[in-house]
PDB file of N, CA, C, O and CB in Angstrom:
ATOM      1  N   MET A   1      -4.390  -0.290   3.824  1.00  0.00           N
ATOM      2  CA  MET A   1      -2.970  -0.409   4.051  1.00  0.00           C
ATOM      3  C   MET A   1      -2.224  -0.481   2.733  1.00  0.00           C
ATOM      4  O   MET A   1      -1.099   0.009   2.625  1.00  0.00           O
ATOM      5  CB  MET A   1      -2.668  -1.628   4.900  1.00  0.00           C
ATOM      6  N   ALA A   2      -2.830  -1.077   1.748  1.00  0.00           N
ATOM      7  CA  ALA A   2      -2.162  -1.227   0.460  1.00  0.00           C
ATOM      8  C   ALA A   2      -1.898   0.121  -0.203  1.00  0.00           C
ATOM      9  O   ALA A   2      -0.992   0.242  -1.027  1.00  0.00           O
ATOM     10  CB  ALA A   2      -2.994  -2.101  -0.461  1.00  0.00           C
ATOM     11  N   LEU A   3      -2.685   1.133   0.153  1.00  0.00           N
ATOM     12  CA  LEU A   3      -2.525   2.453  -0.456  1.00  0.00           C
ATOM     13  C   LEU A   3      -1.510   3.340   0.260  1.00  0.00           C
ATOM     14  O   LEU A   3      -1.163   4.411  -0.238  1.00  0.00           O
ATOM     15  CB  LEU A   3      -3.848   3.152  -0.491  1.00  0.00           C
ATOM     16  N   LEU A   4      -1.035   2.904   1.416  1.00  0.00           N
ATOM     17  CA  LEU A   4      -0.088   3.745   2.158  1.00  0.00           C
ATOM     18  C   LEU A   4       1.150   4.120   1.360  1.00  0.00           C
ATOM     19  O   LEU A   4       1.543   5.286   1.389  1.00  0.00           O
ATOM     20  CB  LEU A   4       0.333   3.045   3.412  1.00  0.00           C
ATOM     21  N   PRO A   5       1.787   3.193   0.648  1.00  0.00           N
ATOM     22  CA  PRO A   5       2.959   3.591  -0.132  1.00  0.00           C
ATOM     23  C   PRO A   5       2.642   4.680  -1.167  1.00  0.00           C
ATOM     24  O   PRO A   5       3.408   5.631  -1.321  1.00  0.00           O
ATOM     25  CB  PRO A   5       3.541   2.379  -0.831  1.00  0.00           C
ATOM     26  N   ALA A   6       1.520   4.540  -1.870  1.00  0.00           N
ATOM     27  CA  ALA A   6       1.140   5.546  -2.864  1.00  0.00           C
ATOM     28  C   ALA A   6       0.835   6.881  -2.199  1.00  0.00           C
ATOM     29  O   ALA A   6       1.206   7.937  -2.712  1.00  0.00           O
ATOM     30  CB  ALA A   6      -0.074   5.073  -3.671  1.00  0.00           C
ATOM     31  N   LEU A   7       0.161   6.829  -1.063  1.00  0.00           N
ATOM     32  CA  LEU A   7      -0.168   8.044  -0.333  1.00  0.00           C
ATOM     33  C   LEU A   7       1.085   8.759   0.152  1.00  0.00           C
ATOM     34  O   LEU A   7       1.209   9.976   0.007  1.00  0.00           O
ATOM     35  CB  LEU A   7      -1.072   7.721   0.843  1.00  0.00           C
ATOM     36  N   THR A   8       2.003   8.010   0.722  1.00  0.00           N
ATOM     37  CA  THR A   8       3.218   8.653   1.228  1.00  0.00           C
ATOM     38  C   THR A   8       4.079   9.188   0.087  1.00  0.00           C
ATOM     39  O   THR A   8       4.745  10.213   0.240  1.00  0.00           O
ATOM     40  CB  THR A   8       4.027   7.667   2.076  1.00  0.00           C
ATOM     41  N   ARG A   9       4.069   8.503  -1.048  1.00  0.00           N
ATOM     42  CA  ARG A   9       4.801   9.043  -2.215  1.00  0.00           C
ATOM     43  C   ARG A   9       4.156  10.338  -2.682  1.00  0.00           C
ATOM     44  O   ARG A   9       4.857  11.303  -2.987  1.00  0.00           O
ATOM     45  CB  ARG A   9       4.831   8.013  -3.381  1.00  0.00           C
ATOM     46  N   ALA A  10       2.825  10.371  -2.740  1.00  0.00           N
ATOM     47  CA  ALA A  10       2.113  11.575  -3.178  1.00  0.00           C
ATOM     48  C   ALA A  10       2.377  12.746  -2.241  1.00  0.00           C
ATOM     49  O   ALA A  10       2.486  13.891  -2.680  1.00  0.00           O
ATOM     50  CB  ALA A  10       0.610  11.305  -3.261  1.00  0.00           C
ATOM     51  N   LEU A  11       2.479  12.452  -0.949  1.00  0.00           N
ATOM     52  CA  LEU A  11       2.725  13.501   0.048  1.00  0.00           C
ATOM     53  C   LEU A  11       4.215  13.776   0.253  1.00  0.00           C
ATOM     54  O   LEU A  11       4.596  14.738   0.920  1.00  0.00           O
ATOM     55  CB  LEU A  11       2.094  13.113   1.375  1.00  0.00           C
ATOM     56  N   GLU A  12       5.050  12.910  -0.335  1.00  0.00           N
ATOM     57  CA  GLU A  12       6.502  13.017  -0.199  1.00  0.00           C
ATOM     58  C   GLU A  12       6.945  12.959   1.263  1.00  0.00           C
ATOM     59  O   GLU A  12       7.759  13.759   1.722  1.00  0.00           O
ATOM     60  CB  GLU A  12       6.991  14.310  -0.835  1.00  0.00           C
ATOM     61  N   ILE A  13       6.374  11.973   1.982  1.00  0.00           N
ATOM     62  CA  ILE A  13       6.737  11.736   3.377  1.00  0.00           C
ATOM     63  C   ILE A  13       6.871  10.236   3.589  1.00  0.00           C
ATOM     64  O   ILE A  13       6.518   9.443   2.716  1.00  0.00           O
ATOM     65  CB  ILE A  13       5.681  12.347   4.354  1.00  0.00           C
ATOM     66  N   THR A  14       7.383   9.854   4.753  1.00  0.00           N
ATOM     67  CA  THR A  14       7.480   8.442   5.099  1.00  0.00           C
ATOM     68  C   THR A  14       6.192   8.013   5.806  1.00  0.00           C
ATOM     69  O   THR A  14       5.406   8.846   6.258  1.00  0.00           O
ATOM     70  CB  THR A  14       8.726   8.170   5.996  1.00  0.00           C
ATOM     71  N   VAL A  15       5.997   6.699   5.889  1.00  0.00           N
ATOM     72  CA  VAL A  15       4.843   6.169   6.619  1.00  0.00           C
ATOM     73  C   VAL A  15       4.921   6.610   8.075  1.00  0.00           C
ATOM     74  O   VAL A  15       3.907   6.961   8.679  1.00  0.00           O
ATOM     75  CB  VAL A  15       4.783   4.618   6.519  1.00  0.00           C
ATOM     76  N   GLU A  16       6.123   6.592   8.636  1.00  0.00           N
ATOM     77  CA  GLU A  16       6.308   7.016  10.027  1.00  0.00           C
ATOM     78  C   GLU A  16       5.867   8.467  10.218  1.00  0.00           C
ATOM     79  O   GLU A  16       5.206   8.793  11.203  1.00  0.00           O
ATOM     80  CB  GLU A  16       7.781   6.850  10.449  1.00  0.00           C
ATOM     81  N   GLU A  17       6.234   9.334   9.275  1.00  0.00           N
ATOM     82  CA  GLU A  17       5.845  10.745   9.380  1.00  0.00           C
ATOM     83  C   GLU A  17       4.335  10.908   9.284  1.00  0.00           C
ATOM     84  O   GLU A  17       3.756  11.769   9.946  1.00  0.00           O
ATOM     85  CB  GLU A  17       6.529  11.572   8.286  1.00  0.00           C
ATOM     86  N   LEU A  18       3.704  10.087   8.466  1.00  0.00           N
ATOM     87  CA  LEU A  18       2.255  10.176   8.304  1.00  0.00           C
ATOM     88  C   LEU A  18       1.530   9.926   9.623  1.00  0.00           C
ATOM     89  O   LEU A  18       0.525  10.571   9.923  1.00  0.00           O
ATOM     90  CB  LEU A  18       1.779   9.181   7.250  1.00  0.00           C
ATOM     91  N   PHE A  19       2.053   8.976  10.411  1.00  0.00           N
ATOM     92  CA  PHE A  19       1.393   8.613  11.657  1.00  0.00           C
ATOM     93  C   PHE A  19       2.047   9.215  12.896  1.00  0.00           C
ATOM     94  O   PHE A  19       1.662   8.900  14.022  1.00  0.00           O
ATOM     95  CB  PHE A  19       1.365   7.130  11.789  1.00  0.00           C
ATOM     96  N   GLU A  20       3.020  10.068  12.687  1.00  0.00           N
ATOM     97  CA  GLU A  20       3.714  10.695  13.810  1.00  0.00           C
ATOM     98  C   GLU A  20       2.762  11.586  14.599  1.00  0.00           C
ATOM     99  O   GLU A  20       2.006  12.375  14.033  1.00  0.00           O
ATOM    100  CB  GLU A  20       4.918  11.512  13.314  1.00  0.00           C
ATOM    101  N   GLU A  21       2.819  11.440  15.899  1.00  0.00           N
ATOM    102  CA  GLU A  21       1.980  12.271  16.755  1.00  0.00           C
ATOM    103  C   GLU A  21       2.697  13.559  17.076  1.00  0.00           C
ATOM    104  O   GLU A  21       3.912  13.585  17.273  1.00  0.00           O
ATOM    105  CB  GLU A  21       1.602  11.532  18.044  1.00  0.00           C
ATOM    106  N   ALA A  22       1.929  14.622  17.126  1.00  0.00           N
ATOM    107  CA  ALA A  22       2.491  15.903  17.539  1.00  0.00           C
ATOM    108  C   ALA A  22       2.698  15.863  19.039  1.00  0.00           C
ATOM    109  O   ALA A  22       1.903  15.245  19.748  1.00  0.00           O
ATOM    110  CB  ALA A  22       1.568  17.092  17.131  1.00  0.00           C
ATOM    111  N   PRO A  23       3.744  16.506  19.548  1.00  0.00           N
ATOM    112  CA  PRO A  23       3.927  16.554  20.998  1.00  0.00           C
ATOM    113  C   PRO A  23       2.733  17.241  21.661  1.00  0.00           C
ATOM    114  O   PRO A  23       2.136  18.158  21.097  1.00  0.00           O
ATOM    115  CB  PRO A  23       5.238  17.290  21.358  1.00  0.00           C
ATOM    116  N   LYS A  24       2.403  16.789  22.845  1.00  0.00           N
ATOM    117  CA  LYS A  24       1.294  17.393  23.572  1.00  0.00           C
ATOM    118  C   LYS A  24       1.677  18.814  23.994  1.00  0.00           C
ATOM    119  O   LYS A  24       2.669  19.019  24.694  1.00  0.00           O
ATOM    120  CB  LYS A  24       0.910  16.534  24.811  1.00  0.00           C
ATOM    121  N   ALA A  25       0.895  19.764  23.569  1.00  0.00           N
ATOM    122  CA  ALA A  25       1.165  21.166  23.912  1.00  0.00           C
ATOM    123  C   ALA A  25       0.449  21.509  25.214  1.00  0.00           C
ATOM    124  O   ALA A  25      -0.565  20.903  25.562  1.00  0.00           O
ATOM    125  CB  ALA A  25       0.710  22.125  22.764  1.00  0.00           C
ATOM    126  N   ALA A  26       0.984  22.474  25.912  1.00  0.00           N
ATOM    127  CA  ALA A  26       0.340  22.945  27.122  1.00  0.00           C
ATOM    128  C   ALA A  26      -1.007  23.558  26.751  1.00  0.00           C
ATOM    129  O   ALA A  26      -1.148  24.166  25.690  1.00  0.00           O
ATOM    130  CB  ALA A  26       1.237  23.970  27.870  1.00  0.00           C
ATOM    131  N   LYS A  27      -1.985  23.397  27.622  1.00  0.00           N
ATOM    132  CA  LYS A  27      -3.324  23.899  27.348  1.00  0.00           C
ATOM    133  C   LYS A  27      -3.279  25.401  27.085  1.00  0.00           C
ATOM    134  O   LYS A  27      -2.695  26.166  27.853  1.00  0.00           O
ATOM    135  CB  LYS A  27      -4.273  23.584  28.521  1.00  0.00           C
ATOM    136  N   GLY A  28      -3.908  25.803  25.985  1.00  0.00           N
ATOM    137  CA  GLY A  28      -3.971  27.213  25.653  1.00  0.00           C
ATOM    138  C   GLY A  28      -2.767  27.729  24.877  1.00  0.00           C
ATOM    139  O   GLY A  28      -2.760  28.882  24.444  1.00  0.00           O
ATOM    140  N   LYS A  29      -1.763  26.903  24.699  1.00  0.00           N
ATOM    141  CA  LYS A  29      -0.581  27.339  23.953  1.00  0.00           C
ATOM    142  C   LYS A  29      -0.548  26.625  22.617  1.00  0.00           C
ATOM    143  O   LYS A  29      -0.963  25.472  22.498  1.00  0.00           O
ATOM    144  CB  LYS A  29       0.723  27.067  24.752  1.00  0.00           C
ATOM    145  N   ARG A  30      -0.058  27.314  21.638  1.00  0.00           N
ATOM    146  CA  ARG A  30       0.032  26.748  20.290  1.00  0.00           C
ATOM    147  C   ARG A  30       1.499  26.639  19.909  1.00  0.00           C
ATOM    148  O   ARG A  30       2.214  27.640  19.866  1.00  0.00           O
ATOM    149  CB  ARG A  30      -0.751  27.618  19.252  1.00  0.00           C
ATOM    150  N   GLY A  31       1.942  25.423  19.634  1.00  0.00           N
ATOM    151  CA  GLY A  31       3.319  25.195  19.231  1.00  0.00           C
ATOM    152  C   GLY A  31       3.425  25.058  17.730  1.00  0.00           C
ATOM    153  O   GLY A  31       2.523  25.456  16.993  1.00  0.00           O
ATOM    154  N   PRO A  32       4.525  24.497  17.282  1.00  0.00           N
ATOM    155  CA  PRO A  32       4.706  24.278  15.851  1.00  0.00           C
ATOM    156  C   PRO A  32       3.646  23.330  15.305  1.00  0.00           C
ATOM    157  O   PRO A  32       3.111  22.493  16.032  1.00  0.00           O
ATOM    158  CB  PRO A  32       6.103  23.724  15.568  1.00  0.00           C
ATOM    159  N   ALA A  33       3.355  23.469  14.044  1.00  0.00           N
ATOM    160  CA  ALA A  33       2.358  22.620  13.408  1.00  0.00           C
ATOM    161  C   ALA A  33       2.833  21.170  13.388  1.00  0.00           C
ATOM    162  O   ALA A  33       4.017  20.895  13.198  1.00  0.00           O
ATOM    163  CB  ALA A  33       2.063  23.110  11.981  1.00  0.00           C
ATOM    164  N   SER A  34       1.893  20.249  13.586  1.00  0.00           N
ATOM    165  CA  SER A  34       2.216  18.825  13.536  1.00  0.00           C
ATOM    166  C   SER A  34       2.508  18.431  12.086  1.00  0.00           C
ATOM    167  O   SER A  34       2.216  19.183  11.156  1.00  0.00           O
ATOM    168  CB  SER A  34       1.050  17.965  14.123  1.00  0.00           C
ATOM    169  N   THR A  35       3.077  17.266  11.915  1.00  0.00           N
ATOM    170  CA  THR A  35       3.362  16.765  10.571  1.00  0.00           C
ATOM    171  C   THR A  35       2.083  16.673   9.759  1.00  0.00           C
ATOM    172  O   THR A  35       2.063  17.033   8.582  1.00  0.00           O
ATOM    173  CB  THR A  35       4.051  15.394  10.635  1.00  0.00           C
ATOM    174  N   LEU A  36       1.017  16.193  10.381  1.00  0.00           N
ATOM    175  CA  LEU A  36      -0.254  16.072   9.674  1.00  0.00           C
ATOM    176  C   LEU A  36      -0.764  17.438   9.234  1.00  0.00           C
ATOM    177  O   LEU A  36      -1.228  17.594   8.104  1.00  0.00           O
ATOM    178  CB  LEU A  36      -1.295  15.381  10.558  1.00  0.00           C
ATOM    179  N   GLU A  37      -0.683  18.424  10.117  1.00  0.00           N
ATOM    180  CA  GLU A  37      -1.121  19.776   9.760  1.00  0.00           C
ATOM    181  C   GLU A  37      -0.296  20.337   8.600  1.00  0.00           C
ATOM    182  O   GLU A  37      -0.832  20.998   7.711  1.00  0.00           O
ATOM    183  CB  GLU A  37      -1.019  20.708  10.978  1.00  0.00           C
ATOM    184  N   LYS A  38       0.986  20.074   8.618  1.00  0.00           N
ATOM    185  CA  LYS A  38       1.852  20.541   7.528  1.00  0.00           C
ATOM    186  C   LYS A  38       1.464  19.875   6.219  1.00  0.00           C
ATOM    187  O   LYS A  38       1.424  20.522   5.173  1.00  0.00           O
ATOM    188  CB  LYS A  38       3.333  20.260   7.847  1.00  0.00           C
ATOM    189  N   GLU A  39       1.178  18.578   6.279  1.00  0.00           N
ATOM    190  CA  GLU A  39       0.812  17.858   5.062  1.00  0.00           C
ATOM    191  C   GLU A  39      -0.546  18.315   4.539  1.00  0.00           C
ATOM    192  O   GLU A  39      -0.743  18.407   3.328  1.00  0.00           O
ATOM    193  CB  GLU A  39       0.795  16.351   5.320  1.00  0.00           C
ATOM    194  N   ILE A  40      -1.469  18.597   5.427  1.00  0.00           N
ATOM    195  CA  ILE A  40      -2.774  19.107   4.997  1.00  0.00           C
ATOM    196  C   ILE A  40      -2.592  20.440   4.286  1.00  0.00           C
ATOM    197  O   ILE A  40      -3.245  20.701   3.276  1.00  0.00           O
ATOM    198  CB  ILE A  40      -3.737  19.263   6.204  1.00  0.00           C
ATOM    199  N   GLU A  41      -1.723  21.271   4.802  1.00  0.00           N
ATOM    200  CA  GLU A  41      -1.431  22.550   4.155  1.00  0.00           C
ATOM    201  C   GLU A  41      -0.842  22.313   2.759  1.00  0.00           C
ATOM    202  O   GLU A  41      -1.219  22.989   1.801  1.00  0.00           O
ATOM    203  CB  GLU A  41      -0.453  23.389   5.020  1.00  0.00           C
ATOM    204  N   ARG A  42       0.081  21.351   2.648  1.00  0.00           N
ATOM    205  CA  ARG A  42       0.672  21.049   1.338  1.00  0.00           C
ATOM    206  C   ARG A  42      -0.387  20.531   0.370  1.00  0.00           C
ATOM    207  O   ARG A  42      -0.384  20.890  -0.807  1.00  0.00           O
ATOM    208  CB  ARG A  42       1.805  20.016   1.481  1.00  0.00           C
ATOM    209  N   ILE A  43      -1.284  19.695   0.861  1.00  0.00           N
ATOM    210  CA  ILE A  43      -2.355  19.170   0.016  1.00  0.00           C
ATOM    211  C   ILE A  43      -3.249  20.298  -0.468  1.00  0.00           C
ATOM    212  O   ILE A  43      -3.685  20.300  -1.620  1.00  0.00           O
ATOM    213  CB  ILE A  43      -3.183  18.124   0.775  1.00  0.00           C
ATOM    214  N   SER A  44      -3.522  21.253   0.402  1.00  0.00           N
ATOM    215  CA  SER A  44      -4.396  22.364   0.021  1.00  0.00           C
ATOM    216  C   SER A  44      -3.791  23.225  -1.092  1.00  0.00           C
ATOM    217  O   SER A  44      -4.508  23.976  -1.754  1.00  0.00           O
ATOM    218  CB  SER A  44      -4.691  23.231   1.237  1.00  0.00           C
ATOM    219  N   GLN A  45      -2.497  23.120  -1.296  1.00  0.00           N
ATOM    220  CA  GLN A  45      -1.830  23.884  -2.350  1.00  0.00           C
ATOM    221  C   GLN A  45      -1.836  23.158  -3.699  1.00  0.00           C
ATOM    222  O   GLN A  45      -1.486  23.742  -4.725  1.00  0.00           O
ATOM    223  CB  GLN A  45      -0.402  24.182  -1.939  1.00  0.00           C
ATOM    224  N   LEU A  46      -2.234  21.882  -3.692  1.00  0.00           N
ATOM    225  CA  LEU A  46      -2.286  21.107  -4.930  1.00  0.00           C
ATOM    226  C   LEU A  46      -3.476  21.535  -5.780  1.00  0.00           C
ATOM    227  O   LEU A  46      -4.436  22.112  -5.269  1.00  0.00           O
ATOM    228  CB  LEU A  46      -2.364  19.602  -4.624  1.00  0.00           C
ATOM    229  N   PRO A  47      -3.410  21.250  -7.084  1.00  0.00           N
ATOM    230  CA  PRO A  47      -4.592  21.482  -7.927  1.00  0.00           C
ATOM    231  C   PRO A  47      -5.763  20.632  -7.432  1.00  0.00           C
ATOM    232  O   PRO A  47      -5.554  19.586  -6.818  1.00  0.00           O
ATOM    233  CB  PRO A  47      -4.280  21.157  -9.417  1.00  0.00           C
ATOM    234  N   ARG A  48      -6.975  21.071  -7.692  1.00  0.00           N
ATOM    235  CA  ARG A  48      -8.189  20.394  -7.197  1.00  0.00           C
ATOM    236  C   ARG A  48      -8.225  18.910  -7.556  1.00  0.00           C
ATOM    237  O   ARG A  48      -8.622  18.085  -6.734  1.00  0.00           O
ATOM    238  CB  ARG A  48      -9.429  21.077  -7.758  1.00  0.00           C
ATOM    239  N   ALA A  49      -7.815  18.566  -8.776  1.00  0.00           N
ATOM    240  CA  ALA A  49      -7.852  17.158  -9.190  1.00  0.00           C
ATOM    241  C   ALA A  49      -6.917  16.316  -8.331  1.00  0.00           C
ATOM    242  O   ALA A  49      -7.259  15.191  -7.969  1.00  0.00           O
ATOM    243  CB  ALA A  49      -7.471  17.019 -10.674  1.00  0.00           C
ATOM    244  N   LYS A  50      -5.738  16.848  -8.000  1.00  0.00           N
ATOM    245  CA  LYS A  50      -4.787  16.128  -7.150  1.00  0.00           C
ATOM    246  C   LYS A  50      -5.329  16.033  -5.726  1.00  0.00           C
ATOM    247  O   LYS A  50      -5.177  15.002  -5.071  1.00  0.00           O
ATOM    248  CB  LYS A  50      -3.403  16.828  -7.157  1.00  0.00           C
ATOM    249  N   GLN A  51      -5.959  17.104  -5.247  1.00  0.00           N
ATOM    250  CA  GLN A  51      -6.560  17.079  -3.907  1.00  0.00           C
ATOM    251  C   GLN A  51      -7.611  15.981  -3.837  1.00  0.00           C
ATOM    252  O   GLN A  51      -7.686  15.245  -2.853  1.00  0.00           O
ATOM    253  CB  GLN A  51      -7.190  18.456  -3.554  1.00  0.00           C
ATOM    254  N   LYS A  52      -8.417  15.873  -4.879  1.00  0.00           N
ATOM    255  CA  LYS A  52      -9.465  14.847  -4.907  1.00  0.00           C
ATOM    256  C   LYS A  52      -8.843  13.457  -4.842  1.00  0.00           C
ATOM    257  O   LYS A  52      -9.341  12.589  -4.124  1.00  0.00           O
ATOM    258  CB  LYS A  52     -10.335  14.985  -6.179  1.00  0.00           C
ATOM    259  N   SER A  53      -7.761  13.239  -5.584  1.00  0.00           N
ATOM    260  CA  SER A  53      -7.089  11.937  -5.572  1.00  0.00           C
ATOM    261  C   SER A  53      -6.567  11.597  -4.182  1.00  0.00           C
ATOM    262  O   SER A  53      -6.715  10.468  -3.713  1.00  0.00           O
ATOM    263  CB  SER A  53      -5.937  11.922  -6.579  1.00  0.00           C
ATOM    264  N   VAL A  54      -5.955  12.581  -3.529  1.00  0.00           N
ATOM    265  CA  VAL A  54      -5.426  12.359  -2.184  1.00  0.00           C
ATOM    266  C   VAL A  54      -6.569  12.058  -1.220  1.00  0.00           C
ATOM    267  O   VAL A  54      -6.453  11.159  -0.387  1.00  0.00           O
ATOM    268  CB  VAL A  54      -4.620  13.589  -1.701  1.00  0.00           C
ATOM    269  N   MET A  55      -7.662  12.793  -1.323  1.00  0.00           N
ATOM    270  CA  MET A  55      -8.808  12.567  -0.436  1.00  0.00           C
ATOM    271  C   MET A  55      -9.402  11.180  -0.650  1.00  0.00           C
ATOM    272  O   MET A  55      -9.800  10.527   0.314  1.00  0.00           O
ATOM    273  CB  MET A  55      -9.884  13.640  -0.665  1.00  0.00           C
ATOM    274  N   GLU A  56      -9.468  10.721  -1.889  1.00  0.00           N
ATOM    275  CA  GLU A  56      -9.982   9.389  -2.161  1.00  0.00           C
ATOM    276  C   GLU A  56      -9.088   8.321  -1.535  1.00  0.00           C
ATOM    277  O   GLU A  56      -9.578   7.334  -0.985  1.00  0.00           O
ATOM    278  CB  GLU A  56     -10.103   9.164  -3.669  1.00  0.00           C
ATOM    279  N   MET A  57      -7.764   8.528  -1.623  1.00  0.00           N
ATOM    280  CA  MET A  57      -6.835   7.583  -0.994  1.00  0.00           C
ATOM    281  C   MET A  57      -7.012   7.589   0.518  1.00  0.00           C
ATOM    282  O   MET A  57      -7.039   6.530   1.145  1.00  0.00           O
ATOM    283  CB  MET A  57      -5.376   7.927  -1.361  1.00  0.00           C
ATOM    284  N   LEU A  58      -7.134   8.772   1.105  1.00  0.00           N
ATOM    285  CA  LEU A  58      -7.320   8.871   2.551  1.00  0.00           C
ATOM    286  C   LEU A  58      -8.622   8.206   2.978  1.00  0.00           C
ATOM    287  O   LEU A  58      -8.651   7.470   3.964  1.00  0.00           O
ATOM    288  CB  LEU A  58      -7.306  10.337   2.996  1.00  0.00           C
ATOM    289  N   ASP A  59      -9.691   8.462   2.243  1.00  0.00           N
ATOM    290  CA  ASP A  59     -10.983   7.845   2.557  1.00  0.00           C
ATOM    291  C   ASP A  59     -10.868   6.320   2.546  1.00  0.00           C
ATOM    292  O   ASP A  59     -11.396   5.641   3.427  1.00  0.00           O
ATOM    293  CB  ASP A  59     -12.064   8.308   1.552  1.00  0.00           C
ATOM    294  N   THR A  60     -10.179   5.799   1.549  1.00  0.00           N
ATOM    295  CA  THR A  60     -10.003   4.345   1.454  1.00  0.00           C
ATOM    296  C   THR A  60      -9.219   3.808   2.640  1.00  0.00           C
ATOM    297  O   THR A  60      -9.600   2.799   3.234  1.00  0.00           O
ATOM    298  CB  THR A  60      -9.292   3.975   0.150  1.00  0.00           C
ATOM    299  N   VAL A  61      -8.130   4.472   2.986  1.00  0.00           N
ATOM    300  CA  VAL A  61      -7.307   4.031   4.127  1.00  0.00           C
ATOM    301  C   VAL A  61      -8.122   4.083   5.415  1.00  0.00           C
ATOM    302  O   VAL A  61      -8.062   3.153   6.220  1.00  0.00           O
ATOM    303  CB  VAL A  61      -6.034   4.913   4.263  1.00  0.00           C
ATOM    304  N   ILE A  62      -8.869   5.140   5.616  1.00  0.00           N
ATOM    305  CA  ILE A  62      -9.672   5.289   6.837  1.00  0.00           C
ATOM    306  C   ILE A  62     -10.765   4.222   6.895  1.00  0.00           C
ATOM    307  O   ILE A  62     -11.016   3.649   7.955  1.00  0.00           O
ATOM    308  CB  ILE A  62     -10.302   6.700   6.904  1.00  0.00           C
ATOM    309  N   GLN A  63     -11.406   3.956   5.772  1.00  0.00           N
ATOM    310  CA  GLN A  63     -12.454   2.929   5.733  1.00  0.00           C
ATOM    311  C   GLN A  63     -11.865   1.565   6.043  1.00  0.00           C
ATOM    312  O   GLN A  63     -12.481   0.774   6.757  1.00  0.00           O
ATOM    313  CB  GLN A  63     -13.152   2.907   4.356  1.00  0.00           C
ATOM    314  N   GLN A  64     -10.682   1.277   5.518  1.00  0.00           N
ATOM    315  CA  GLN A  64     -10.047  -0.019   5.766  1.00  0.00           C
ATOM    316  C   GLN A  64      -9.618  -0.156   7.213  1.00  0.00           C
ATOM    317  O   GLN A  64      -9.597  -1.263   7.751  1.00  0.00           O
ATOM    318  CB  GLN A  64      -8.845  -0.208   4.852  1.00  0.00           C
ATOM    319  N   ALA A  65      -9.277   0.948   7.847  1.00  0.00           N
ATOM    320  CA  ALA A  65      -8.827   0.919   9.237  1.00  0.00           C
ATOM    321  C   ALA A  65      -9.992   0.785  10.207  1.00  0.00           C
ATOM    322  O   ALA A  65      -9.809   0.368  11.351  1.00  0.00           O
ATOM    323  CB  ALA A  65      -8.033   2.173   9.556  1.00  0.00           C
ATOM    324  N   SER A  66     -11.186   1.137   9.751  1.00  0.00           N
ATOM    325  CA  SER A  66     -12.357   1.104  10.643  1.00  0.00           C
ATOM    326  C   SER A  66     -12.928  -0.277  10.793  1.00  0.00           C
ATOM    327  O   SER A  66     -13.912  -0.464  11.509  1.00  0.00           O
ATOM    328  CB  SER A  66     -13.428   2.027  10.137  1.00  0.00           C
TER     329      SER A  66
END
């Protein structure tokens, strides 16, 4: 939890946006990308070193949540 502010700053989003759920799409239909999908795409555009930093932060947050 302590890393959430740094993570959201790195992703340039709010904490609410980070945990926002995508609307449930009808089965077999694909709607707009969820906030998480958009952020993953943005992360994939970062240099490898920055991607590694973001992944380390995510791993830490996920481990703390488990």
